[in-house]
C-alpha positions as a Markdown table, in Angstrom:
| # | Residue | x | y | z |
|---|---|---|---|---|
| 1 | Ser | -40.5 | 24.3 | -26.5 |
| 2 | Phe | -43.8 | 23.9 | -24.8 |
| 3 | Val | -45.7 | 21.4 | -22.7 |
| 4 | Ala | -48.5 | 20.5 | -25.1 |
| 5 | Thr | -51.5 | 18.1 | -25.0 |
| 6 | Pro | -51.9 | 15.6 | -27.9 |
| 7 | Gly | -54.9 | 16.5 | -30.1 |
| 8 | Gln | -56.3 | 12.9 | -29.9 |
| 9 | Gly | -56.3 | 10.3 | -27.2 |
| 10 | Pro | -55.9 | 10.8 | -23.4 |
| 11 | Asp | -54.8 | 14.1 | -21.8 |
| 12 | Arg | -51.1 | 13.3 | -21.4 |
| 13 | Pro | -49.2 | 16.6 | -21.8 |
| 14 | Gln | -45.7 | 16.2 | -23.2 |
| 15 | Glu | -42.8 | 18.4 | -24.2 |
| 16 | Val | -42.9 | 19.6 | -27.8 |
| 17 | Ser | -40.0 | 21.5 | -29.3 |
| 18 | Tyr | -40.1 | 23.4 | -32.6 |
| 19 | Thr | -37.9 | 25.7 | -34.6 |
| 20 | Asp | -37.8 | 27.7 | -37.9 |
| 21 | Ile | -40.9 | 29.7 | -37.0 |
| 22 | Lys | -42.3 | 32.1 | -39.6 |
| 23 | Val | -45.7 | 33.8 | -40.0 |
| 24 | Ile | -47.7 | 32.3 | -43.0 |
| 25 | Gly | -51.1 | 33.8 | -42.4 |
| 26 | Asn | -53.1 | 36.5 | -40.6 |
| 27 | Gly | -56.8 | 36.7 | -40.0 |
| 28 | Ser | -59.4 | 38.2 | -37.8 |
| 29 | Phe | -59.0 | 35.2 | -35.5 |
| 30 | Gly | -55.2 | 35.6 | -35.0 |
| 31 | Val | -52.0 | 34.4 | -36.6 |
| 32 | Val | -50.8 | 31.2 | -38.3 |
| 33 | Tyr | -47.2 | 30.2 | -38.1 |
| 34 | Gln | -45.2 | 27.5 | -39.9 |
| 35 | Ala | -42.7 | 25.6 | -37.8 |
| 36 | Arg | -40.6 | 22.5 | -37.8 |
| 37 | Leu | -41.0 | 19.9 | -35.0 |
| 38 | Ile | -37.5 | 19.1 | -33.7 |
| 39 | Asp | -38.1 | 15.5 | -32.9 |
| 40 | Ser | -39.6 | 14.3 | -36.2 |
| 41 | Gln | -38.4 | 17.1 | -38.5 |
| 42 | Glu | -41.9 | 17.5 | -39.7 |
| 43 | Met | -43.4 | 20.8 | -40.7 |
| 44 | Val | -46.5 | 21.9 | -38.8 |
| 45 | Ala | -48.8 | 24.9 | -38.8 |
| 46 | Ile | -49.5 | 26.7 | -35.5 |
| 47 | Lys | -52.8 | 28.6 | -35.3 |
| 48 | Lys | -52.7 | 31.1 | -32.4 |
| 49 | Val | -56.0 | 32.5 | -31.3 |
| 50 | Leu | -56.9 | 34.7 | -28.3 |
| 51 | Gln | -58.8 | 32.5 | -25.9 |
| 52 | Asp | -61.9 | 34.0 | -24.3 |
| 53 | Lys | -61.9 | 32.9 | -20.7 |
| 54 | Arg | -65.7 | 32.8 | -20.5 |
| 55 | Phe | -66.1 | 30.2 | -23.2 |
| 56 | Lys | -64.7 | 26.8 | -24.2 |
| 57 | Asn | -63.0 | 27.1 | -27.6 |
| 58 | Arg | -65.5 | 25.5 | -30.0 |
| 59 | Glu | -62.8 | 24.9 | -32.7 |
| 60 | Leu | -60.6 | 23.0 | -30.2 |
| 61 | Gln | -63.6 | 20.8 | -29.0 |
| 62 | Ile | -64.4 | 19.9 | -32.6 |
| 63 | Met | -60.8 | 19.4 | -33.8 |
| 64 | Arg | -60.1 | 17.0 | -30.9 |
| 65 | Lys | -62.8 | 14.6 | -32.0 |
| 66 | Leu | -62.1 | 14.6 | -35.7 |
| 67 | Asp | -59.8 | 12.0 | -37.2 |
| 68 | His | -59.9 | 11.6 | -41.0 |
| 69 | Cys | -57.3 | 11.6 | -43.8 |
| 70 | Asn | -59.0 | 14.5 | -45.6 |
| 71 | Ile | -59.1 | 16.8 | -42.5 |
| 72 | Val | -56.2 | 18.7 | -41.2 |
| 73 | Arg | -55.1 | 16.9 | -38.0 |
| 74 | Leu | -54.8 | 18.6 | -34.6 |
| 75 | Arg | -51.4 | 17.2 | -33.4 |
| 76 | Tyr | -51.2 | 19.1 | -30.1 |
| 77 | Phe | -52.5 | 22.2 | -28.4 |
| 78 | Phe | -51.1 | 24.4 | -25.7 |
| 79 | Tyr | -51.8 | 27.8 | -24.0 |
| 80 | Ser | -49.4 | 30.7 | -24.0 |
| 81 | Ser | -49.5 | 34.2 | -22.6 |
| 82 | Gly | -50.0 | 37.3 | -24.7 |
| 83 | Glu | -48.7 | 40.8 | -24.8 |
| 84 | Lys | -51.2 | 42.1 | -22.3 |
| 85 | Lys | -51.6 | 40.9 | -18.7 |
| 86 | Asp | -54.4 | 38.4 | -18.4 |
| 87 | Glu | -54.4 | 37.5 | -22.1 |
| 88 | Val | -54.4 | 33.8 | -22.9 |
| 89 | Tyr | -53.7 | 32.4 | -26.3 |
| 90 | Leu | -54.7 | 28.9 | -27.5 |
| 91 | Asn | -52.2 | 27.4 | -29.9 |
| 92 | Leu | -53.3 | 24.7 | -32.3 |
| 93 | Val | -50.5 | 22.6 | -33.7 |
| 94 | Leu | -51.8 | 21.2 | -37.1 |
| 95 | Asp | -50.6 | 19.3 | -40.1 |
| 96 | Phe | -48.8 | 21.7 | -42.5 |
| 97 | Val | -50.0 | 21.4 | -46.1 |
| 98 | Pro | -48.3 | 23.7 | -48.6 |
| 99 | Glu | -51.0 | 24.8 | -51.0 |
| 100 | Thr | -54.7 | 25.6 | -51.3 |
| 101 | Val | -57.3 | 24.9 | -54.0 |
| 102 | Tyr | -57.6 | 28.7 | -54.2 |
| 103 | Arg | -54.0 | 29.2 | -55.1 |
| 104 | Val | -53.9 | 26.2 | -57.4 |
| 105 | Ala | -56.9 | 27.5 | -59.3 |
| 106 | Arg | -55.4 | 31.0 | -59.5 |
| 107 | His | -52.2 | 29.6 | -60.9 |
| 108 | Phe | -54.1 | 28.0 | -63.8 |
| 109 | Asn | -56.1 | 31.2 | -64.3 |
| 110 | Lys | -53.1 | 33.4 | -64.5 |
| 111 | Ala | -51.6 | 31.1 | -67.1 |
| 112 | Lys | -54.9 | 31.5 | -69.1 |
| 113 | Ser | -55.6 | 27.8 | -68.9 |
| 114 | Ile | -58.1 | 25.7 | -67.0 |
| 115 | Ile | -57.3 | 23.3 | -64.2 |
| 116 | Pro | -57.1 | 19.7 | -65.6 |
| 117 | Ile | -60.4 | 17.9 | -64.9 |
| 118 | Ile | -58.6 | 15.0 | -63.1 |
| 119 | Tyr | -57.6 | 17.5 | -60.3 |
| 120 | Val | -61.2 | 18.8 | -60.1 |
| 121 | Lys | -62.3 | 15.2 | -59.6 |
| 122 | Val | -59.6 | 14.3 | -57.1 |
| 123 | Tyr | -60.0 | 17.5 | -55.0 |
| 124 | Met | -63.8 | 17.5 | -55.0 |
| 125 | Tyr | -64.1 | 13.8 | -54.2 |
| 126 | Gln | -61.8 | 14.3 | -51.2 |
| 127 | Leu | -63.8 | 17.4 | -50.1 |
| 128 | Phe | -67.1 | 15.3 | -50.2 |
| 129 | Arg | -65.4 | 12.5 | -48.3 |
| 130 | Ser | -64.4 | 15.0 | -45.5 |
| 131 | Leu | -67.9 | 16.4 | -45.4 |
| 132 | Ala | -69.4 | 12.9 | -45.2 |
| 133 | Tyr | -67.2 | 12.3 | -42.1 |
| 134 | Ile | -67.8 | 15.6 | -40.3 |
| 135 | His | -71.6 | 15.6 | -41.0 |
| 136 | Ser | -71.7 | 12.0 | -39.6 |
| 137 | Gln | -70.2 | 13.5 | -36.4 |
| 138 | Gly | -72.9 | 16.1 | -36.3 |
| 139 | Val | -70.5 | 18.9 | -37.3 |
| 140 | Cys | -71.2 | 21.5 | -40.0 |
| 141 | His | -68.1 | 23.4 | -41.2 |
| 142 | Arg | -70.0 | 26.5 | -42.3 |
| 143 | Asp | -67.1 | 28.1 | -44.2 |
| 144 | Ile | -66.4 | 25.8 | -47.2 |
| 145 | Lys | -64.4 | 27.8 | -49.8 |
| 146 | Pro | -61.3 | 27.2 | -52.0 |
| 147 | Gln | -59.1 | 29.0 | -49.4 |
| 148 | Asn | -60.0 | 26.4 | -46.7 |
| 149 | Leu | -59.1 | 23.4 | -48.9 |
| 150 | Leu | -55.4 | 22.6 | -48.4 |
| 151 | Val | -53.7 | 20.5 | -51.0 |
| 152 | Asp | -50.3 | 18.9 | -51.5 |
| 153 | Pro | -49.5 | 19.6 | -55.1 |
| 154 | Glu | -47.2 | 16.5 | -55.3 |
| 155 | Thr | -49.6 | 13.9 | -54.0 |
| 156 | Ala | -53.0 | 15.7 | -54.7 |
| 157 | Ile | -54.1 | 14.9 | -51.1 |
| 158 | Leu | -56.7 | 17.4 | -49.9 |
| 159 | Lys | -57.3 | 18.3 | -46.3 |
| 160 | Leu | -60.2 | 20.5 | -45.1 |
| 161 | Cys | -59.0 | 23.1 | -42.6 |
| 162 | Asp | -60.2 | 26.1 | -40.5 |
| 163 | Phe | -62.9 | 24.8 | -38.2 |
| 164 | Gly | -63.2 | 28.3 | -36.7 |
| 165 | Ser | -66.8 | 28.7 | -37.9 |
| 166 | Ala | -67.7 | 25.0 | -37.4 |
| 167 | Lys | -70.5 | 24.0 | -35.1 |
| 168 | Gln | -72.3 | 20.9 | -33.9 |
| 169 | Leu | -75.8 | 21.5 | -35.3 |
| 170 | Val | -78.6 | 20.4 | -33.1 |
| 171 | Arg | -82.2 | 20.1 | -34.5 |
| 172 | Gly | -84.4 | 22.7 | -32.9 |
| 173 | Glu | -81.5 | 24.9 | -31.6 |
| 174 | Pro | -81.1 | 28.1 | -33.6 |
| 175 | Asn | -77.8 | 29.0 | -35.4 |
| 176 | Val | -76.6 | 32.4 | -36.7 |
| 177 | Ser | -77.1 | 33.0 | -40.4 |
| 178 | Tyr | -74.2 | 35.4 | -40.9 |
| 179 | Ile | -71.6 | 32.7 | -41.3 |
| 180 | Cys | -70.0 | 31.4 | -44.5 |
| 181 | Ser | -67.9 | 33.5 | -46.9 |
| 182 | Arg | -69.9 | 35.6 | -49.4 |
| 183 | Tyr | -69.7 | 33.7 | -52.8 |
| 184 | Tyr | -70.3 | 30.4 | -51.1 |
| 185 | Arg | -73.3 | 31.1 | -48.9 |
| 186 | Ala | -76.4 | 28.9 | -49.4 |
| 187 | Pro | -79.6 | 30.8 | -50.3 |
| 188 | Glu | -81.2 | 29.8 | -47.0 |
| 189 | Leu | -78.4 | 31.7 | -45.2 |
| 190 | Ile | -78.9 | 34.8 | -47.5 |
| 191 | Phe | -82.6 | 34.5 | -46.5 |
| 192 | Gly | -81.5 | 34.7 | -42.8 |
| 193 | Ala | -82.6 | 31.1 | -41.8 |
| 194 | Thr | -81.4 | 30.1 | -38.3 |
| 195 | Asp | -82.7 | 26.5 | -38.5 |
| 196 | Tyr | -80.4 | 25.4 | -41.4 |
| 197 | Thr | -78.7 | 22.0 | -41.7 |
| 198 | Ala | -75.3 | 20.7 | -42.8 |
| 199 | Asn | -76.7 | 21.0 | -46.4 |
| 200 | Ile | -75.3 | 24.5 | -46.4 |
| 201 | Asp | -71.8 | 22.9 | -46.7 |
| 202 | Ile | -73.1 | 21.0 | -49.8 |
| 203 | Trp | -74.2 | 24.2 | -51.5 |
| 204 | Ser | -70.8 | 25.7 | -50.8 |
| 205 | Ala | -69.1 | 22.6 | -52.2 |
| 206 | Gly | -71.2 | 23.0 | -55.3 |
| 207 | Cys | -70.0 | 26.6 | -55.7 |
| 208 | Val | -66.4 | 25.4 | -55.4 |
| 209 | Leu | -67.0 | 22.8 | -58.1 |
| 210 | Ala | -68.7 | 25.3 | -60.4 |
| 211 | Glu | -65.8 | 27.8 | -59.8 |
| 212 | Leu | -63.2 | 25.2 | -60.8 |
| 213 | Leu | -65.1 | 24.4 | -64.0 |
| 214 | Leu | -65.7 | 28.1 | -64.8 |
| 215 | Gly | -62.4 | 29.6 | -63.7 |
| 216 | Gln | -64.3 | 32.2 | -61.6 |
| 217 | Pro | -67.0 | 32.3 | -58.8 |
| 218 | Ile | -70.4 | 31.2 | -60.1 |
| 219 | Phe | -72.4 | 33.5 | -57.8 |
| 220 | Pro | -70.3 | 36.7 | -57.2 |
| 221 | Gly | -71.8 | 39.7 | -55.4 |
| 222 | Asp | -70.9 | 42.0 | -52.6 |
| 223 | Ser | -74.2 | 41.8 | -50.8 |
| 224 | Gly | -76.8 | 39.1 | -50.1 |
| 225 | Val | -79.1 | 40.7 | -52.6 |
| 226 | Asp | -76.4 | 40.8 | -55.3 |
| 227 | Gln | -75.7 | 37.1 | -54.7 |
| 228 | Leu | -79.4 | 36.2 | -54.7 |
| 229 | Val | -79.8 | 37.9 | -58.1 |
| 230 | Glu | -76.8 | 35.8 | -59.4 |
| 231 | Ile | -78.4 | 32.6 | -58.1 |
| 232 | Ile | -81.8 | 33.5 | -59.6 |
| 233 | Lys | -80.2 | 34.2 | -62.9 |
| 234 | Val | -79.0 | 30.6 | -63.0 |
| 235 | Leu | -81.6 | 28.6 | -61.0 |
| 236 | Gly | -84.6 | 30.8 | -61.9 |
| 237 | Thr | -86.9 | 32.3 | -59.3 |
| 238 | Pro | -87.5 | 30.0 | -56.4 |
| 239 | Thr | -91.1 | 28.6 | -56.1 |
| 240 | Arg | -93.1 | 29.4 | -53.0 |
| 241 | Glu | -92.5 | 25.9 | -51.8 |
| 242 | Gln | -88.7 | 26.3 | -52.3 |
| 243 | Ile | -88.8 | 29.6 | -50.4 |
| 244 | Arg | -90.7 | 27.9 | -47.6 |
| 245 | Glu | -88.0 | 25.2 | -47.4 |
| 246 | Met | -85.3 | 27.9 | -47.1 |
| 247 | Asn | -87.0 | 30.3 | -44.8 |
| 248 | Pro | -90.8 | 30.3 | -44.2 |
| 249 | Asn | -90.7 | 34.0 | -43.2 |
| 250 | Tyr | -90.1 | 35.0 | -46.9 |
| 251 | Thr | -93.0 | 33.2 | -48.6 |
| 252 | Glu | -94.9 | 36.5 | -49.2 |
| 253 | Phe | -91.9 | 38.2 | -50.7 |
| 254 | Lys | -92.2 | 39.3 | -54.4 |
| 255 | Phe | -89.3 | 38.2 | -56.5 |
| 256 | Pro | -88.7 | 39.1 | -60.2 |
| 257 | Gln | -89.9 | 36.2 | -62.2 |
| 258 | Ile | -86.9 | 34.8 | -64.1 |
| 259 | Lys | -86.7 | 31.5 | -65.9 |
| 260 | Ala | -83.9 | 29.1 | -65.1 |
| 261 | His | -80.8 | 29.3 | -67.3 |
| 262 | Pro | -80.0 | 25.8 | -68.7 |
| 263 | Trp | -77.0 | 24.4 | -66.8 |
| 264 | Thr | -75.2 | 23.4 | -70.0 |
| 265 | Lys | -75.2 | 27.1 | -71.1 |
| 266 | Val | -73.7 | 28.2 | -67.7 |
| 267 | Phe | -70.5 | 26.3 | -68.4 |
| 268 | Lys | -68.0 | 26.3 | -71.3 |
| 269 | Pro | -68.9 | 24.0 | -74.2 |
| 270 | Arg | -66.3 | 21.4 | -73.5 |
| 271 | Thr | -67.3 | 20.9 | -69.8 |
| 272 | Pro | -68.0 | 17.2 | -69.1 |
| 273 | Pro | -71.7 | 16.5 | -68.9 |
| 274 | Glu | -71.2 | 14.5 | -65.6 |
| 275 | Ala | -69.6 | 17.6 | -64.0 |
| 276 | Ile | -72.6 | 19.7 | -65.0 |
| 277 | Ala | -75.0 | 17.0 | -63.8 |
| 278 | Leu | -73.3 | 16.9 | -60.4 |
| 279 | Cys | -73.4 | 20.7 | -60.1 |
| 280 | Ser | -77.1 | 20.7 | -60.7 |
| 281 | Arg | -77.7 | 18.2 | -57.9 |
| 282 | Leu | -75.7 | 20.3 | -55.4 |
| 283 | Leu | -76.9 | 23.8 | -56.2 |
| 284 | Glu | -80.6 | 23.2 | -55.5 |
| 285 | Tyr | -82.8 | 25.7 | -53.6 |
| 286 | Thr | -84.4 | 23.0 | -51.4 |
| 287 | Pro | -81.7 | 22.1 | -48.9 |
| 288 | Ala | -83.0 | 18.5 | -48.5 |
| 289 | Ser | -82.9 | 17.9 | -52.2 |
| 290 | Arg | -79.1 | 18.5 | -52.4 |
| 291 | Leu | -77.1 | 15.3 | -52.7 |
| 292 | Ser | -75.5 | 13.9 | -49.5 |
| 293 | Pro | -71.7 | 14.0 | -49.4 |
| 294 | Leu | -71.4 | 10.2 | -50.1 |
| 295 | Glu | -74.1 | 10.4 | -52.8 |
| 296 | Ala | -71.8 | 13.0 | -54.4 |
| 297 | Cys | -68.8 | 10.7 | -54.0 |
| 298 | Ser | -70.6 | 7.9 | -55.8 |
| 299 | His | -71.7 | 10.2 | -58.7 |
| 300 | Ala | -70.6 | 9.2 | -62.2 |
| 301 | Phe | -68.4 | 12.4 | -62.4 |
| 302 | Phe | -66.0 | 10.5 | -60.1 |
| 303 | Asp | -66.1 | 7.1 | -61.9 |
| 304 | Glu | -62.7 | 7.8 | -63.5 |
| 305 | Leu | -61.2 | 7.8 | -60.0 |
| 306 | Arg | -62.5 | 4.3 | -59.5 |
| 307 | Gln | -60.8 | 2.8 | -62.5 |
| 308 | Pro | -57.7 | 0.9 | -61.6 |
| 309 | Asn | -55.3 | 2.6 | -64.0 |
| 310 | Thr | -56.1 | 6.2 | -63.5 |
| 311 | Arg | -53.0 | 8.3 | -62.7 |
| 312 | Leu | -52.2 | 12.0 | -61.9 |
| 313 | Pro | -50.8 | 14.0 | -64.8 |
| 314 | Ser | -47.3 | 13.5 | -63.3 |
| 315 | Gly | -47.7 | 9.8 | -63.6 |
| 316 | Arg | -48.1 | 9.4 | -59.9 |
| 317 | Glu | -50.7 | 7.2 | -58.3 |
| 318 | Leu | -53.9 | 8.8 | -57.1 |
| 319 | Pro | -54.0 | 9.5 | -53.3 |
| 320 | Met | -55.9 | 7.0 | -51.1 |
| 321 | Leu | -59.6 | 7.4 | -52.0 |
| 322 | Phe | -61.1 | 4.1 | -50.8 |
| 323 | Asn | -59.6 | 3.5 | -47.3 |
| 324 | Phe | -63.0 | 4.0 | -45.7 |
| 325 | Ser | -63.3 | 3.4 | -42.0 |
| 326 | Thr | -66.2 | 1.5 | -40.4 |
| 327 | Thr | -67.7 | 4.9 | -39.5 |
| 328 | Glu | -67.7 | 6.0 | -43.1 |
| 329 | Leu | -69.1 | 2.6 | -44.4 |
| 330 | Ser | -72.0 | 2.8 | -41.9 |
| 331 | Ile | -73.2 | 6.3 | -43.1 |
| 332 | Gln | -75.1 | 5.1 | -46.2 |
| 333 | Pro | -74.2 | 1.4 | -46.6 |
| 334 | Gln | -76.3 | 1.0 | -49.8 |
| 335 | Leu | -73.7 | 3.2 | -51.5 |
| 336 | Asn | -70.7 | 1.0 | -50.4 |
| 337 | Ser | -70.7 | -1.2 | -53.5 |
| 338 | Thr | -70.4 | 1.9 | -55.7 |
| 339 | Leu | -67.9 | 3.7 | -53.4 |
| 340 | Ile | -65.5 | 0.8 | -53.3 |
| 341 | Pro | -64.4 | -0.4 | -56.8 |
| 342 | Pro | -63.7 | -4.1 | -57.2 |
| 343 | His | -60.0 | -3.6 | -57.4 |
| 344 | Ala | -60.0 | -1.9 | -53.9 |
| 345 | Arg | -62.3 | -4.3 | -52.2 |
| 346 | Ser | -59.8 | -6.6 | -50.5 |
| 347 | His | -58.3 | -3.7 | -48.6 |
| 348 | Thr | -61.2 | -1.6 | -47.3 |
| 349 | Ala | -63.8 | -4.3 | -46.6 |
| 350 | Ala | -61.3 | -6.5 | -44.7 |
| 351 | Ser | -59.9 | -3.8 | -42.5 |
| 352 | Ala | -63.4 | -2.4 | -41.6 |
| 353 | His | -65.0 | -5.8 | -40.8 |
| 354 | Gly | -62.3 | -7.7 | -39.0 |
| 355 | Gly | -61.2 | -9.6 | -42.1 |
| 356 | Lys | -64.7 | -10.6 | -43.3 |
| 357 | Pro | -65.4 | -9.2 | -46.8 |
| 358 | Leu | -68.1 | -6.6 | -46.7 |
| 359 | Leu | -69.7 | -7.0 | -50.1 |
């Protein structure tokens, strides 16, 4: 057991005991364990990272201020000693969620089938909802990929995880361009931009959507050049103006002139047109032209989720999709009448506005 500080609320350390500890993941950052909290019998994930004494841990600072149903919650954190003298480890005690979109998609691929479109809708909608929330807090995740989307296969609830690359983006302050995992990197990052915006997350989300529809990554490639070639094969050569919007230092660069490949031909014949339309509005060269996360949520592709009788293939109810907080409803209020279907209005609107209907 450890004396740990709750992730949210005042700094009141308390004793936390857990058992049944096993390693579930390893990374460059450290180790992830699964454990059971003795008090509540709940499963948690514990992410253990070496803490550099010279810096505040950015992941901890960000996790402590996030509170959303589609983001893995920081329950507690505590420090522990390491093997070597002087080493300090930061332990983040997080919600445990059993699966990832990556593994779910791989399961369907191995079975030579494609993931049912209702799951694509439910997962992508919740991803966009999580992005709307973090972007409204000024946070950019910078590593959106199927492996970082945790899902509970029973309930279809999705939670965004791994804020190890996340950063509060401040206009005018430079950021490193070598973040984000290779198949999901926005073109401005491949071009080495350091003044990018949270729209890099939207590009990555578009790549995830395309991958779920295709059954494989849309822009594979081991190097930036390879990826850029794949992007150009689909979107065509960027115009000078588009290059300027991504990184002004490259406007003189000579690219092979390639015409855009029609989006409908990129995907399998039976792909829903709304899915293709949404993809085309996310995977745009010009960062500011990409849809915002809530514009994505209100896209026609997700209309089925707003119908009162839609169920998961198991017959279960959909997860909570309309329990918007006041924070969420204030991001782009003009979208609220689309985002909250009539059958859900009594709940959300009342809770967010002290009982007064919102619409």
